[in-house]
Backbone bond lengths (Angstrom), bond angles and torsions (degrees), N, CA, C in turn:
res aa  C-N    CA-C-N  psi(-1)  N-CA   C-N-CA  omega(-1)  CA-C   N-CA-C  phi
1 M - - - 1.437 - - 1.569 108.29 -
2 T 1.301 119.30 126.26 1.537 123.33 -177.63 1.542 108.65 -68.58
3 H 1.316 116.16 134.25 1.424 119.67 176.87 1.528 108.10 -78.21
4 K 1.351 117.75 129.76 1.490 121.86 -176.92 1.463 108.63 -105.25
5 P 1.443 110.75 151.33 1.489 118.08 -173.54 1.512 112.53 -57.53
6 W 1.365 117.51 -37.95 1.442 119.91 -175.16 1.499 114.53 -65.23
7 L 1.351 113.75 -17.21 1.467 115.60 176.39 1.551 104.90 -72.92
8 N 1.243 120.87 -43.62 1.521 120.62 176.00 1.501 110.31 -58.04
9 Y 1.337 116.24 -37.91 1.504 119.62 179.58 1.596 111.05 -62.82
10 L 1.280 112.03 -47.81 1.503 115.51 -179.69 1.528 111.35 -66.69
11 R 1.295 116.43 -37.18 1.453 118.74 176.31 1.558 111.43 -63.86
12 R 1.295 116.71 -36.20 1.462 119.64 174.62 1.457 109.72 -69.18
13 M 1.303 121.79 -35.56 1.471 125.37 178.33 1.522 108.31 -60.08
14 L 1.377 117.95 -39.01 1.399 121.17 178.36 1.515 112.84 -63.50
15 G 1.386 116.62 -39.03 1.378 120.07 176.98 1.566 114.42 -71.72
16 S 1.362 113.26 -28.20 1.436 116.69 175.39 1.482 114.64 -69.40
17 L 1.333 114.03 -40.16 1.502 120.75 179.09 1.463 107.69 -64.39
18 L 1.366 118.69 -38.76 1.504 121.52 177.15 1.495 109.48 -59.89
19 L 1.416 116.53 -42.53 1.518 115.65 -176.69 1.510 110.90 -69.65
20 V 1.367 116.78 -32.86 1.433 121.08 173.79 1.515 114.11 -56.01
21 L 1.291 114.63 -48.67 1.421 123.39 177.70 1.487 113.08 -58.08
22 A 1.314 114.31 -48.17 1.496 121.39 -174.72 1.545 107.96 -67.78
23 C 1.308 118.04 -28.63 1.503 117.58 -171.95 1.509 112.21 -93.58
24 M 1.299 116.02 -8.73 1.520 118.11 177.01 1.570 110.01 -78.89
25 P 1.376 114.38 119.37 1.442 114.96 -175.87 1.515 118.35 -60.62
26 C 1.405 114.72 -27.10 1.470 121.34 177.73 1.530 109.67 -114.49
27 G 1.228 116.58 12.88 1.489 120.50 -175.58 1.513 114.17 -87.72
28 A 1.302 112.75 -173.30 1.450 120.21 177.92 1.524 108.70 -81.44
29 L 1.317 115.08 127.90 1.464 119.50 -176.98 1.585 108.29 -101.42
30 A 1.295 114.58 118.85 1.509 116.84 176.55 1.532 108.98 -78.63
31 Q 1.336 117.32 121.81 1.448 121.18 -176.94 1.572 105.85 -78.89
32 F 1.348 119.49 -42.65 1.413 119.28 168.30 1.498 109.48 -154.56
33 M 1.305 117.41 157.50 1.448 123.26 174.71 1.567 108.02 -142.34
34 D 1.264 114.53 119.56 1.488 117.63 -175.21 1.611 107.46 -117.87
35 T 1.338 113.49 118.80 1.441 116.52 176.83 1.581 109.19 -98.01
36 F 1.310 116.73 4.98 1.436 121.69 176.48 1.547 116.69 56.26
37 D 1.267 112.58 33.59 1.464 117.85 175.84 1.464 111.84 -69.29
38 T 1.328 114.84 -29.01 1.495 124.60 175.28 1.507 107.82 -138.86
39 N 1.361 113.39 172.43 1.426 118.00 178.44 1.565 110.92 -82.62
40 D 1.355 120.75 115.45 1.329 125.19 -177.29 1.565 107.45 -87.87
41 P 1.333 119.84 123.79 1.520 121.31 177.39 1.446 113.44 -68.96
42 A 1.363 120.80 -7.57 1.417 119.56 174.24 1.522 113.48 -64.55
43 W 1.338 115.74 -23.42 1.447 120.35 178.48 1.589 107.32 -85.18
44 V 1.347 113.44 126.22 1.456 118.56 178.58 1.448 110.11 -130.56
45 T 1.335 118.70 159.38 1.418 124.83 -173.44 1.551 112.73 -59.77
46 D 1.291 117.85 135.02 1.515 122.44 175.69 1.553 103.99 -115.10
47 R 1.304 116.35 129.68 1.409 125.37 174.42 1.555 108.78 67.72
48 Y 1.368 118.24 -79.81 1.431 122.45 -178.30 1.524 108.86 -143.32
49 A 1.351 118.92 140.05 1.367 121.80 -175.23 1.562 111.36 -74.84
50 P 1.348 116.89 129.30 1.467 122.77 176.12 1.518 105.05 -70.16
51 A 1.380 111.26 170.54 1.440 117.79 174.80 1.416 118.58 -57.05
52 A 1.398 114.07 -32.05 1.481 122.80 178.34 1.565 110.53 -153.62
53 F 1.267 115.92 134.16 1.526 123.00 169.90 1.437 100.55 -142.37
54 Q 1.413 118.27 94.33 1.406 120.19 -171.87 1.535 111.60 -157.57
55 S 1.365 114.16 154.94 1.452 118.80 166.36 1.541 112.83 -59.26
56 A 1.388 119.26 134.38 1.434 120.21 -175.81 1.486 109.30 -147.10
57 S 1.260 119.94 150.00 1.463 122.25 171.13 1.521 111.63 -76.78
58 F 1.279 112.66 128.16 1.498 116.13 -175.90 1.525 109.56 -150.91
59 L 1.366 115.15 113.25 1.435 122.17 177.43 1.553 111.62 57.01
60 G 1.293 117.35 36.80 1.433 126.16 167.51 1.544 113.88 97.70
61 G 1.299 117.36 8.02 1.524 118.65 175.65 1.479 109.77 -150.56
62 N 1.331 118.95 166.59 1.450 123.06 173.55 1.521 115.00 -87.75
63 V 1.314 112.57 127.19 1.509 120.35 -179.89 1.503 104.80 -133.20
64 L 1.424 110.23 -174.09 1.421 118.16 175.43 1.524 108.72 -91.20
65 Q 1.397 115.05 129.82 1.464 122.07 173.43 1.532 108.39 -105.67
66 L 1.311 118.39 120.27 1.457 119.83 174.30 1.562 105.31 -116.77
67 T 1.366 113.71 117.32 1.437 119.97 -178.42 1.483 112.91 -115.95
68 I 1.302 114.31 134.84 1.522 124.22 177.38 1.575 103.75 -111.34
69 D 1.337 111.80 133.17 1.543 115.41 171.47 1.539 109.13 -143.49
70 Q 1.355 112.29 -175.34 1.455 119.38 -178.17 1.393 116.46 -64.47
71 T 1.320 120.82 -21.92 1.489 124.68 -177.76 1.502 109.56 -62.86
72 G 1.359 117.41 -24.03 1.504 118.41 -175.76 1.477 110.23 -106.82
73 S 1.387 115.67 10.73 1.431 115.77 179.28 1.563 115.11 -67.14
74 T 1.271 124.58 170.70 1.406 124.79 176.08 1.521 115.57 -56.41
75 L 1.351 114.35 -39.08 1.447 121.41 -173.31 1.638 107.13 -73.10
76 N 1.296 116.10 -24.46 1.417 117.53 -176.77 1.481 120.24 -106.38
77 R 1.357 113.13 -6.57 1.483 116.93 171.07 1.479 114.23 -74.64
78 P 1.356 119.50 154.24 1.391 122.98 177.76 1.597 113.88 -58.72
79 S 1.331 117.08 125.65 1.416 120.20 -174.77 1.531 107.06 -109.85
80 P 1.375 114.83 147.82 1.478 131.64 -2.53 1.501 116.43 -84.56
81 T 1.370 115.85 -3.92 1.437 118.67 -168.89 1.564 112.94 -55.84
82 Y 1.356 115.24 -46.18 1.445 122.02 -174.36 1.447 112.81 -115.02
83 S 1.349 119.68 26.06 1.426 118.27 -179.78 1.476 116.27 -86.06
84 A 1.301 121.84 -13.97 1.431 127.14 177.85 1.505 110.18 -64.51
85 S 1.401 113.70 151.92 1.434 120.29 178.73 1.451 112.12 -64.62
86 F 1.288 122.79 -16.46 1.388 127.62 176.49 1.540 111.56 -54.53
87 Y 1.363 113.88 -35.04 1.496 119.19 -176.46 1.601 110.48 -86.20
88 N 1.322 116.69 2.06 1.468 117.99 172.44 1.590 110.63 -67.89
89 T 1.298 114.38 -23.53 1.527 121.61 179.47 1.522 101.68 -83.65
90 Q 1.297 117.45 120.19 1.516 123.60 -173.09 1.537 107.32 -137.33
91 G 1.368 111.03 130.43 1.468 119.51 178.58 1.478 112.13 173.66
92 D 1.290 117.08 -159.90 1.490 124.22 -179.07 1.538 109.60 -123.80
93 Q 1.345 111.55 156.85 1.525 118.42 172.38 1.486 107.46 -133.59
94 R 1.379 114.68 160.41 1.415 121.00 172.89 1.472 111.93 -144.75
95 P 1.358 120.36 147.70 1.467 122.07 -173.88 1.577 107.37 -69.57
96 V 1.338 113.85 149.21 1.454 120.85 177.47 1.514 111.04 -118.07
97 G 1.355 115.90 -63.59 1.482 116.11 172.62 1.565 115.66 80.23
98 I 1.408 111.33 34.05 1.473 114.18 178.29 1.549 107.95 -93.25
99 V 1.332 118.20 131.71 1.510 121.17 174.30 1.543 109.50 -101.99
100 G 1.289 113.76 130.51 1.480 119.32 -179.16 1.495 110.00 93.37
101 D 1.335 114.62 -145.26 1.486 122.61 -175.11 1.578 107.55 -67.31
102 W 1.252 115.91 152.63 1.412 122.07 -175.82 1.548 114.02 -156.56
103 S 1.298 114.40 161.62 1.506 120.80 176.61 1.531 110.36 -143.90
104 L 1.357 111.08 134.42 1.498 114.98 -177.72 1.568 108.21 -132.04
105 S 1.376 114.81 123.33 1.479 115.68 -176.02 1.530 110.08 -140.08
106 A 1.299 114.62 164.43 1.483 121.71 179.67 1.516 109.02 -165.91
107 N 1.375 115.86 157.60 1.462 119.08 173.88 1.467 107.87 -102.94
108 V 1.367 115.64 141.79 1.430 122.20 -177.71 1.574 107.10 -126.50
109 F 1.301 122.40 136.56 1.358 127.04 177.61 1.516 107.93 -96.89
110 V 1.389 115.90 117.28 1.468 122.62 -175.23 1.549 106.09 -100.68
111 S 1.289 115.66 103.62 1.447 120.29 -177.51 1.526 113.66 -73.86
112 S 1.348 116.06 152.53 1.414 118.82 176.52 1.510 112.85 -71.65
113 A 1.292 116.10 -13.90 1.481 121.42 171.49 1.489 112.37 -65.15
114 F 1.267 118.96 -22.13 1.438 127.85 179.39 1.471 111.80 -81.35
115 D 1.408 119.61 -13.06 1.403 126.74 -178.79 1.469 110.89 -80.64
116 T 1.405 117.10 67.82 1.480 117.69 -172.90 1.560 103.80 -148.84
117 T 1.353 113.32 149.82 1.432 120.29 169.90 1.482 109.43 -118.37
118 T 1.275 119.62 9.65 1.522 121.58 178.32 1.470 112.43 -127.95
119 G 1.422 118.61 -22.47 1.495 124.78 -174.96 1.459 110.22 -88.00
120 Q 1.407 113.96 -147.38 1.391 125.66 -171.59 1.531 109.89 -59.26
121 L 1.341 118.17 128.05 1.424 125.86 168.65 1.596 110.88 -69.11
122 V 1.347 114.85 135.12 1.419 119.65 -172.55 1.503 108.57 -135.38
123 E 1.248 123.63 137.18 1.446 129.87 159.77 1.426 116.00 -150.27
124 T 1.284 118.00 131.18 1.459 125.32 177.97 1.493 113.44 -141.86
125 D 1.277 119.04 142.20 1.525 121.11 -167.95 1.491 111.93 -145.10
126 L 1.355 112.19 152.83 1.462 121.20 167.35 1.573 105.67 -104.23
127 W 1.346 113.75 126.92 1.427 118.99 -178.82 1.527 113.96 -115.23
128 G 1.279 116.22 150.44 1.515 118.56 172.18 1.566 104.68 -135.50
129 H 1.342 115.68 141.45 1.509 123.06 179.69 1.508 105.98 -116.24
130 T 1.367 115.90 115.43 1.477 117.16 -175.88 1.598 108.24 -98.94
131 G 1.363 114.96 -175.64 1.400 119.66 179.31 1.467 113.12 98.47
132 T 1.305 119.09 -162.13 1.468 122.45 -172.89 1.529 114.41 -126.07
133 T 1.245 119.18 -15.18 1.478 127.11 177.96 1.513 111.33 -131.79
134 P 1.361 120.22 158.08 1.398 122.78 178.78 1.548 113.75 -56.99
135 S 1.377 117.73 -21.71 1.469 119.43 -170.84 1.572 107.84 -103.34
136 D 1.263 120.18 -9.31 1.486 116.60 179.97 1.550 113.41 -111.69
137 G 1.285 117.20 -169.53 1.440 118.84 -177.31 1.564 113.44 74.87
138 D 1.328 109.13 -174.40 1.566 116.12 -178.83 1.564 108.01 -124.78
139 Y 1.293 110.27 172.35 1.516 118.48 173.00 1.472 112.43 -114.08
140 T 1.360 117.09 124.14 1.440 120.88 172.21 1.499 110.69 -100.87
141 V 1.319 115.95 133.80 1.469 118.28 -172.84 1.499 110.64 -140.22
142 M 1.318 117.08 134.19 1.400 121.98 -179.11 1.525 109.20 -142.48
143 G 1.330 119.92 134.25 1.391 119.25 -179.07 1.548 115.32 -173.80
144 F 1.304 114.38 -165.76 1.484 118.68 -177.04 1.531 109.56 -120.77
145 T 1.374 115.70 144.86 1.472 119.76 179.97 1.535 106.22 -148.79
146 N 1.321 117.74 161.84 1.380 122.81 164.26 1.507 113.93 -126.93
147 A 1.371 114.43 12.94 1.430 122.60 179.00 1.583 113.54 -78.89
148 S 1.248 116.51 157.16 1.456 122.37 178.43 1.631 109.58 -63.96
149 P 1.287 117.89 140.24 1.459 119.44 174.63 1.479 117.28 -76.16
150 T 1.395 112.60 -14.69 1.501 121.44 -178.59 1.513 111.69 -107.57
151 E 1.366 117.82 -28.81 1.402 124.52 -179.71 1.512 111.66 -138.63
152 P 1.331 112.46 67.15 1.493 115.02 -171.96 1.510 116.67 -59.79
153 L 1.263 117.16 -24.44 1.479 120.75 -175.63 1.574 110.66 -89.40
154 N 1.344 117.60 -2.46 1.465 123.17 -173.59 1.526 110.09 -101.29
155 P 1.329 121.38 103.33 1.420 121.81 -176.21 1.597 112.97 -67.01
156 A 1.351 113.75 -16.54 1.487 119.30 -176.83 1.520 109.71 -101.05
157 A 1.363 120.45 10.72 1.436 121.47 -178.34 1.537 111.79 -65.78
158 L 1.247 117.11 141.76 1.386 124.19 -171.85 1.547 117.71 -73.67
159 D 1.357 111.83 -20.35 1.520 116.79 179.86 1.494 114.22 -108.45
160 R 1.430 115.63 32.44 1.350 118.66 171.18 1.487 111.94 -69.64
161 S 1.358 121.17 148.41 1.461 121.51 178.75 1.523 107.67 -167.13
162 P 1.309 118.59 136.50 1.448 123.45 177.54 1.558 109.51 -66.90
163 R 1.248 121.58 129.33 1.434 123.79 -176.34 1.488 113.77 -166.57
164 F 1.319 118.72 161.71 1.405 120.93 164.45 1.529 110.00 -89.71
165 Q 1.317 119.60 155.95 1.414 126.14 -177.14 1.528 112.73 -145.84
166 I 1.336 115.51 149.80 1.458 118.41 -174.91 1.542 108.26 -131.59
167 F 1.365 116.76 133.24 1.402 119.48 179.90 1.591 107.05 -100.58
168 D 1.355 117.31 121.12 1.419 123.08 -177.63 1.433 111.77 -120.30
169 G 1.292 119.27 26.27 1.462 122.23 -174.30 1.562 106.31 -104.78
170 T 1.305 114.97 -156.80 1.414 121.74 -177.68 1.601 104.13 -132.04
171 T 1.330 112.02 174.17 1.476 115.76 179.04 1.533 109.60 -67.99
172 A 1.352 118.84 -23.24 1.428 122.61 176.71 1.566 112.95 -80.24
173 D 1.340 117.31 -21.87 1.377 121.95 -178.46 1.582 106.25 -133.89
174 P 1.308 116.85 82.20 1.416 118.80 -177.76 1.525 116.02 -82.50
175 T 1.308 119.27 19.46 1.467 120.58 -174.70 1.553 114.48 -100.63
176 N 1.302 117.41 -6.12 1.367 120.61 -173.65 1.513 113.47 -85.92
177 W 1.405 113.08 82.90 1.494 120.44 179.06 1.509 105.11 -106.39
178 F 1.285 117.70 137.12 1.488 125.36 175.31 1.538 107.98 -109.94
179 D 1.376 113.55 124.08 1.425 118.69 173.44 1.431 114.65 -77.56
180 A 1.358 118.04 108.99 1.525 120.13 -177.51 1.587 111.32 -90.80
181 G 1.343 116.47 -3.94 1.498 113.87 175.65 1.503 108.87 70.12
182 L 1.401 110.92 -159.42 1.468 118.66 171.47 1.537 106.60 -122.40
183 P 1.339 118.14 139.14 1.450 122.58 176.09 1.581 111.84 -58.10
184 G 1.320 112.73 157.65 1.484 118.81 -170.38 1.524 107.92 -65.84
185 D 1.329 119.95 -32.02 1.456 124.43 176.53 1.480 117.01 -94.73
186 F 1.331 115.49 14.48 1.420 120.41 -173.85 1.590 107.80 -68.92
187 T 1.336 114.45 145.34 1.433 123.18 174.09 1.582 110.20 -139.15
188 F 1.267 113.81 145.90 1.476 118.10 176.66 1.599 104.26 -82.27
189 N 1.349 112.39 169.53 1.444 119.61 -175.66 1.493 112.01 60.17
190 A 1.305 120.60 39.10 1.397 125.40 -177.09 1.566 110.07 -148.04
191 W 1.332 111.84 157.61 1.453 122.58 171.73 1.460 115.04 -78.77
192 H 1.370 117.27 131.00 1.509 116.27 177.14 1.635 103.64 -130.29
193 T 1.364 108.18 145.05 1.460 114.82 179.25 1.531 116.31 -94.35
194 L 1.189 119.70 127.30 1.543 122.03 -178.82 1.527 101.72 -112.20
195 D 1.330 111.98 133.09 1.520 122.18 -179.26 1.486 111.91 -133.79
196 I 1.304 120.02 131.23 1.438 123.21 175.62 1.589 103.77 -123.80
197 T 1.363 115.52 122.03 1.441 119.70 -176.30 1.488 111.54 -131.51
198 F 1.404 116.95 130.41 1.429 121.05 174.46 1.531 107.18 -101.44
199 T 1.377 117.61 124.63 1.433 125.25 -169.43 1.521 109.75 -98.54
200 G 1.320 118.74 -4.83 1.418 119.59 -175.30 1.569 111.27 115.33
201 T 1.274 114.61 -29.94 1.501 122.66 -178.76 1.550 114.12 -129.91
202 T 1.316 109.98 -23.41 1.536 119.67 -172.24 1.447 111.61 -139.45
203 T 1.321 118.28 144.79 1.447 124.64 166.75 1.501 109.46 -100.49
204 E 1.288 117.66 122.02 1.475 122.72 -179.53 1.456 108.38 -111.51
205 Y 1.319 113.40 146.73 1.444 125.19 -177.80 1.513 107.98 -120.86
206 L 1.326 118.36 124.67 1.467 121.52 -171.40 1.562 110.37 -122.99
207 I 1.245 119.99 138.80 1.487 124.45 169.60 1.474 110.34 -118.31
208 D 1.267 117.41 115.02 1.554 124.64 -177.45 1.538 107.93 52.84
209 G 1.434 114.54 49.04 1.405 116.69 173.84 1.555 116.86 83.11
210 I 1.336 121.35 -9.84 1.416 126.86 -178.60 1.458 113.03 -101.11
211 V 1.368 123.70 126.12 1.444 124.75 179.96 1.601 106.55 -69.86
212 V 1.282 118.10 121.67 1.399 121.79 176.63 1.490 116.85 -109.21
213 Y 1.329 113.53 -7.78 1.532 123.21 -179.85 1.463 108.59 -166.64
214 A 1.353 112.67 140.30 1.457 116.89 173.75 1.523 108.59 -146.87
215 Q 1.342 114.54 139.15 1.447 123.82 -175.92 1.566 111.95 -127.58
216 P 1.213 120.61 127.41 1.472 123.40 171.80 1.552 105.96 -61.56
217 T 1.305 116.64 123.25 1.483 122.57 176.96 1.413 112.00 -145.69
218 T 1.421 116.55 175.02 1.411 122.45 168.66 1.521 109.35 -122.37
219 D 1.309 117.15 34.87 1.434 125.29 -170.94 1.594 110.43 -80.09
220 D 1.306 121.20 58.57 1.362 121.92 175.51 1.475 112.29 -80.54
221 N 1.335 117.13 170.58 1.448 125.33 177.51 1.545 110.86 64.35
222 L 1.346 113.99 101.32 1.438 121.46 177.62 1.564 110.92 -92.87
223 Q 1.340 114.15 109.03 1.423 118.03 -172.58 1.596 111.37 -83.63
224 T 1.369 114.49 -43.11 1.490 118.36 -165.24 1.572 104.89 -144.17
225 A 1.301 112.39 146.34 1.484 120.23 170.41 1.510 107.75 -117.86
226 F 1.361 114.44 142.43 1.448 122.61 -179.40 1.517 109.72 -129.39
227 I 1.306 115.70 148.71 1.489 122.00 164.42 1.506 107.21 -126.51
228 E 1.312 116.72 120.03 1.465 123.17 -165.57 1.580 108.85 -128.63
229 A 1.325 115.68 161.77 1.441 126.45 165.21 1.507 106.68 -142.53
230 Y 1.411 115.79 167.99 1.376 121.05 -173.79 1.474 111.32 -116.40
231 N 1.363 116.00 133.50 1.574 119.36 -179.53 1.573 103.05 -96.38
232 F 1.333 116.79 107.61 1.422 119.90 179.35 1.523 110.78 -80.46
233 G 1.278 118.21 -11.87 1.497 118.70 -174.71 1.533 113.58 67.66
234 Q 1.275 114.70 19.22 1.509 120.23 179.92 1.454 109.14 -72.82
235 T 1.326 117.10 141.47 1.496 123.05 172.47 1.579 107.62 -123.31
236 D 1.287 113.93 142.22 1.433 120.55 175.74 1.537 108.44 -98.50
237 S 1.289 116.86 -168.34 1.528 120.05 -176.14 1.544 110.13 -64.62
238 N 1.278 118.31 -16.28 1.492 119.78 -179.75 1.509 106.72 -102.01
239 G 1.304 118.91 8.12 1.480 120.18 179.91 1.536 112.58 71.36
240 L 1.344 116.62 25.35 1.432 119.06 -177.72 1.538 112.35 -105.20
241 N 1.314 114.29 148.32 1.553 120.39 174.90 1.493 102.11 -140.85
242 S 1.364 115.11 96.61 1.489 115.95 -177.09 1.422 108.89 -150.60
243 Y 1.350 114.85 135.25 1.526 119.71 170.72 1.481 107.74 -154.10
244 S 1.279 118.97 150.90 1.512 125.19 175.19 1.490 107.64 -121.63
245 V 1.387 114.94 139.86 1.471 120.59 169.84 1.502 106.11 -123.62
246 Y 1.320 115.46 156.47 1.411 127.03 -172.95 1.515 111.91 -121.13
247 W 1.378 118.36 126.06 1.449 124.92 179.22 1.479 109.15 -124.45
248 D 1.337 117.24 157.16 1.406 120.26 176.55 1.472 107.87 -156.70
249 N 1.465 114.53 164.48 1.499 121.50 167.06 1.526 105.78 56.75
250 A 1.288 121.10 58.76 1.509 122.71 172.54 1.500 105.71 -83.51
251 I 1.287 118.17 127.94 1.458 127.43 -178.64 1.473 112.56 -127.65
252 A 1.350 120.54 130.58 1.410 123.93 167.15 1.476 106.48 -122.14
253 A 1.320 117.96 128.85 1.464 123.76 -174.62 1.510 112.58 -147.59
254 V 1.397 113.96 159.50 1.402 123.81 171.84 1.482 109.92 -93.23
255 P 1.333 122.14 109.46 1.491 121.79 -178.66 1.457 113.24 -84.73
256 E 1.372 118.39 123.75 1.441 121.78 167.13 1.499 106.74 -99.33
257 P 1.407 115.95 141.64 1.456 122.53 -174.68 1.549 112.61 -46.18
258 A 1.232 115.70 -47.58 1.492 117.85 -175.33 1.481 114.68 -72.60
259 N 1.335 116.22 -4.69 1.489 116.96 -176.45 1.567 110.21 -129.51
260 F 1.295 117.59 22.30 1.536 119.10 173.19 1.462 111.44 -59.94
261 A 1.329 117.43 -29.82 1.512 120.93 -178.04 1.579 107.00 -67.25
262 L 1.344 117.00 -42.03 1.373 117.44 -178.64 1.566 115.41 -62.23
263 I 1.453 110.40 -41.11 1.423 114.78 176.42 1.507 110.29 -63.09
264 A 1.362 116.20 -43.01 1.491 117.09 176.45 1.436 111.59 -61.12
265 G 1.365 119.32 -32.06 1.491 120.71 -178.73 1.476 113.92 -64.47
266 L 1.491 115.43 -36.00 1.419 118.86 176.74 1.593 110.03 -61.66
267 A 1.250 117.98 -50.27 1.529 119.16 -178.94 1.493 111.61 -68.40
268 V 1.360 118.92 -39.98 1.493 118.90 -179.38 1.517 111.98 -69.70
269 L 1.316 117.82 -38.04 1.461 122.05 178.75 1.509 109.09 -62.42
270 G 1.377 116.73 -40.93 1.378 118.88 179.99 1.538 112.40 -66.63
271 L 1.343 113.61 -37.50 1.444 118.06 175.76 1.402 115.62 -64.58
272 V 1.471 116.03 -43.74 1.500 118.36 171.95 1.431 114.52 -53.72
273 W 1.341 114.19 -49.30 1.459 120.34 -179.99 1.508 108.10 -52.68
274 K 1.294 119.91 -49.29 1.423 122.24 -173.07 1.581 108.81 -65.98
275 R 1.296 116.53 -40.50 1.456 118.61 -178.01 1.567 111.77 -68.99
276 R 1.331 114.62 -32.24 1.496 117.46 173.36 1.493 111.87 -72.77
277 A 1.376 116.08 -37.29 1.462 117.55 -172.21 1.568 106.97 -83.27
278 H 1.260 117.87 -25.27 1.554 116.85 -175.07 1.436 106.37 -130.32
279 P 1.355 119.21 103.40 1.473 124.35 177.75 1.489 115.63 -50.40
280 K 1.363 118.14 148.38 1.407 119.61 178.16 1.470 113.16 -67.51
281 S 1.304 120.02 -33.68 1.458 125.59 177.66 1.520 110.12 -99.22
282 L 1.260 119.03 119.97 1.484 124.22 -173.92 1.503 108.23 -104.15
């Protein structure tokens, strides 16, 4: 697909909006914004390295490619150090360092290949770690999966369904998953914006700008952002276990009430750019 000049214009507009936010004395301050045009060394491996976490050309522009394959499955990881299921979660993290209220968002491309209840198991998520030290705080997680909620490692489970899901538990209680389903206007082969925002009293989870879940919390101070995928260790008839997910426009920011619209503008403009650049039907 030929790269068009207006894509560069829109990308520059994203950068301009970011500068506006940063320069406003009482405005929302963007802690980081990554358009994944290149590989940023701020992202480092979390738990276990996926097959790929890199800037890659996708549908006419550079985005983040996160690939899971059999090399990172339980059977192929070094044992016993990495044999636990903890290391099935594979991706990268980067420091954030926001004190107080925060917002974390990114665009994820949901392929029609993930619209299956019999084929490749898929899960990919945007994470945030709150608190003040590596051992305290909570994890907020929002992402897409087609795995069973009761038998996530079973590709033949009867209750598999493509959906968004939200983790609202703690490290001590990792069972609190909320099934967010699919929005009414959801389409596959399209970019969708995921946003997690702490307002001071509540953590809100948004899909394409619409709040789908809210939980009263005290989860201030965003320490770290993560983009993850899950290695199910699944093999098909060819012995393969491989899928790639694409992310873009990861933003961590300090939202001020008067400037929530500007923060939303960054994510929505990025999504509009992606939808124009990359058709919903491929």
